N, C-alpha and C positions, 0 to 999 in steps of 0.2 A: 418422719425419720428424723431424730434431735441433733442438732449440731454437737459435736465435740468439744469441749473446751481444749485450750490449748496444750493443758496438761496432760490430758486424754490422748492428744494427736501423737504427743511426743511419745506416752508410753507405749503407744499401739505402735508406731515405728520403731521403738526399742524391741519389741515382743516379735514383731516379724520377722526382725534382724538378728534374734538370740541364736540362732544356729549358725550363724557366720562366724567367721574368725575375728580377733580384736580390731585390725586393721579395715575389715571390709565395710566398717560404718564410718570411717573415718573422713570429715568432709574435704581436708585437703588431699586425702587419695581420690576421693570421689572428684572434686575439682580437676585435677590432673588427669584423671582418666576420663572424663570428658572433653575438657579442653588441651589435653598437652599432647605433645606431639611437634613435629617439625612445621608443620604447616597450617594448623588449625586457627591459632592465632591470627596469622596474617590472610587466612579466607574471610575469617570476621570483620578484621579490619577493613576491608573492601566492601562488605556489606553493611557496615556501619553508615556508610553513605547514601543508602539505599538500594533497592531491589538491583539484582544483576542477571543479567543472561549467561549462561555457560561460557560463551566465547570471549564475552566481557570479561571473566575471570581468569580466563588461561592468556587474554593477553595481558591484565593487569598482575599478574602470578607468572612471567616466563619462565622461570627456573623450575616449577611444578612439573611431573609428568601429570598427561592425562590421566593414565590410570591412577595415579597416587590421588590426584584431585577429584577424582570420582569417589575415591574410597572416603576420601575426608569429608565429601559433602554427604555421602550416604550418612556416614557416623554422627555427622553432625543434625542432620535430619531425624534419625531414630531416637537421638538424646533430645529432641524436643527445641534443639537451638535454631534450626535454620530450617525454612520452610519451602517445598519446591511445590511450584505450581506450573501445569502444562496447559499450555493453551490448545484446543482443538483446532488448528489452522495449518492451512499448507504454506511455508515449509513450518514444521514442527517450532514450537517456541515453548522454551521453558525459562521458568525465571526462580531465582533463589532469592529468600528476603530473611529477614531474623524474625523469631518468633518472639512474643512476648519476654520469655525466658533469656532468649540469646540478645534482648536487647539490655538486661539487666547486666551482662557481661562489661557494659560500655565503661561504666566508671574505673572497673577494676583494670579494662586496659588502658585507661588515661593514666593510672596508677603506673602500669607498666611502662608506660613513654616515657613517662616524667621521670622514673628512675632508669630507665636507658638513657636518655639525655644526659643526665647527669654522671651515669657510669662512663660516657664517653667522652665527656669534656671536663673530666676530674685531672688535677695536675701530678706530673711525674708518674703517670701511669700508661702502659702498652697503649695503644691507640685503638686497637680491637682485641677483644677476647681471644683467651688463648685456645677455645676451645673451637675456633673455627680452623677449618683446612687452612695447612700455608698457601695454597693458592690463593684464598681469598685475604690472607692478614697481609699479603704482598704486594697488595695492590696498591 
């Protein structure tokens, strides 16, 4: 089996996606589809520090419902960002960690944290984003 050149790989990807709409092959849309949502980046931020058991994730993210945490972890696993390891022991033990692809998110997350810190400390602006519910803005 011969190795494909970078150009051939790109052309092959474009051919496979030719039947998709104009925005279906957009890198920004793909990023938002994989990492978007209220909780995924927060889940990932806890996993940047190392593997976590489900119970640890629940304690570190108390505002997320159990159903939503399970859903977010499942989607991140299906997208190849998070790895789930089940240990055959009693009581059952499940650990979540970042895959190699998940670790590639870390520099982007650092940039988002830096932007957020600048946003929160800018002068002459409201202390919290207007998109937060009023109860959270008035704390």
